[in-house]
C-alpha positions in Angstrom: -7.9 13.7 -64.7 -9.0 12.4 -61.3 -12.7 11.2 -60.9 -14.7 13.3 -58.5 -15.4 11.8 -55.2 -18.9 11.8 -53.8 -19.3 13.7 -50.5 -19.4 11.5 -47.4 -23.0 12.5 -46.6 -24.2 10.8 -49.8 -22.8 7.5 -48.7 -25.3 6.0 -46.4 -24.0 3.4 -44.1 -26.4 0.4 -44.1 -26.9 -1.5 -40.8 -25.2 -4.8 -40.6 -27.0 -7.7 -42.2 -28.3 -10.0 -39.5 -28.5 -12.9 -41.9 -24.7 -13.5 -41.6 -25.1 -13.7 -37.8 -27.9 -16.2 -38.0 -26.0 -18.2 -40.6 -23.1 -18.4 -38.2 -25.3 -19.4 -35.2 -26.9 -22.1 -37.4 -23.4 -23.3 -38.5 -22.3 -23.5 -34.8 -25.4 -25.5 -34.0 -24.8 -28.0 -36.9 -21.1 -28.4 -36.1 -21.6 -29.1 -32.4 -21.4 -32.8 -31.3 -24.7 -34.4 -30.4 -24.0 -34.3 -26.7 -23.7 -30.5 -26.8 -26.8 -30.0 -29.0 -29.1 -29.0 -26.2 -26.6 -26.6 -24.7 -25.9 -24.9 -28.0 -29.7 -24.6 -28.6 -30.1 -23.1 -25.2 -27.2 -20.7 -25.8 -28.7 -19.5 -29.1 -32.1 -19.1 -27.4 -30.6 -17.0 -24.6 -28.7 -14.9 -27.2 -31.9 -14.3 -29.2 -33.8 -13.3 -26.0 -31.0 -10.9 -25.1 -31.1 -9.4 -28.6 -34.8 -9.0 -28.3 -34.5 -7.2 -24.9 -31.9 -4.9 -26.4 -34.1 -4.1 -29.3 -37.1 -3.4 -27.0 -34.9 -1.2 -24.8 -33.6 0.8 -27.8 -37.1 1.3 -29.2 -38.2 2.6 -25.8 -35.4 5.1 -25.9 -36.4 6.2 -29.5 -40.0 6.9 -28.4 -38.6 9.7 -26.3 -41.2 9.4 -23.6 -40.0 9.4 -20.1 -40.9 6.3 -18.2 -43.9 6.6 -16.0 -43.0 6.9 -12.3 -44.0 4.0 -10.2 -46.5 5.0 -7.6 -46.9 3.2 -4.4 -50.0 3.6 -2.2 -49.0 4.4 1.4 -51.8 4.0 3.9 -52.3 7.0 6.2 -53.7 6.2 9.6 
């Protein structure tokens, strides 16, 4: 007798664990030669800033509010 399979909907997909990514970045930083240490640190900083910008952008989309139009004052003579 074959065991019943659970429907696909009951299996929730969890988001990827960011801890693995951070562990990899830390490992890269530790393995790099001393002369590349500053460059690796800057690379990781830029990556994290980019990730932060992506998260901010995604959260703005989730809010569902349309962006406010930019209004420019034009003087009328």
